N, C-alpha and C positions, 0 to 999 in steps of 0.2 A: 851385427847383433843389435837388437832393440827390445825395448820393453813396451808392450802394447796392453794397456789396461782397458777393457771393454765395458766395465760396469759403471765407471764414474769418470768425471773430468773436472778440471779446475774451474772455479768460479770465473776466472779470467778467459776461459775458452769462448770463442765467438758463438759456438752452438749453445752453450749454457747461458751466455748473455742474451742471445736472441730468444731463447725459451722463456726467460724470466721477464725480459722487457715486453715481449709480445702479449703477455697476460695483462699488462697495465697500460698499454698504448691504445688509444681509441682507433678503431678500424678506419675511421675517416681521416686520420692523420696520414699525410703523404709518406711518412717514414715507416708506417706499419708493414708495408709490403716487404721491406728489407729484413724484417724480423719474423714475420708470420710463419714462414716455412718451418721454423723451429718451435712453434707454439707448444706442442706436447712432447718435447724431447727430454724433459726432466720430470720427476715426480713432485708435484706441487700441491699445496692446499691453501685455501683461504682460512681466515680465522673461523669462519662458520662451518667449514666442511672437513676440518682435520680430524684424525682419529682421536677418540677420547683418551684421557690420561689412563683410564683403566685398560683400554686396548693396548696402549703403548707400553704399559708395565708388563703385559703378558708377552711381549716380544723378547725372545731369548737372543742375547747378543753379548759379545765379550768386552764391550766398552761401557764404562759407567756414565758416559755423557748422553744427552738426549739425541734421538735419531732424527728429529726435526729441528732444523735451524731456521731462525727468522732471516728473511731477506728483504731488502728494500730497493726500489727502483727510483732513480733520480734523473733529472736533466740538469747538466751543468750550465754555466753562463754562456758557453759557446754553442749550446744546443745539443751537445753530445749526450746520448742516453747511456746509462750504465746501471748495473745491478751490483749490490754489495751484500755480503752476509753480515747480519747484525742490523742495528738501527743507526747507522752512521748518517749524519746530516751534512751532505756536501753539495746540495743544490736544491732545485725545485722537486719536491716530493711528488711521485706519480702513483705509487702503490706499494703494498707489502703483502707478504704471505709467509708460508713455511715451505721449505724444500727438504726432501729426504737426503740425509747425509750419513750414510752408514759409517764412514770413517771420521766421525765428529771428534773434536778435541775440546778440552776445557778452555774457557776464556783466558785471555792474557791477564797479567796483573793489573793493567789499566782498564779492564772490563770489555775490551774489544774482542771480536770473534777471532779465534785462531783456526777454526775449521775452514778449509779451502776446497774440499772435494765434494761435488754434488753428484748424486746418483742419476744415471740415465734411465729413461723410461722405455724399456724394451717391450712393453705392452703395445707401443706404437711401432708397427713394422718399418716405418721410415727410419727409425733409429738404427735398426739392424742394417738396412741398406747403406746408410751414411757411414756406419762403423766399418762395413766391408769396403766401401770406397776409400776410406782413410787408410785402412790396412793395406789395400792393394796399390794405392797410388801415392 
């Protein structure tokens, strides 16, 4: 028996990490190839292209928290790239944006992000293929 959730994945999932990192890593960076295959695997927005507050208020959903969550991409001192939900400062800043998080939560008492699940972008057919590969293998 197992639980297979196909619409979202943890921020810690390598696919989600690759999708967010690839948006902010220059294509001429030798590491870009490691992440680029996941570039459009999650639903993301920049500050300039996200839906308006009016559009977001028209969204019917059972949760009181915003559907878009801020994410930030960093490089740590060892050169490891990683994405975090929220505005956590843990290394050299590479970029930020918003990611669709249907199952968003309120922030913790210390102000850090409690949301951990990021929606996958099934408008990209490669997401379906990857999900089927995960399910079967």
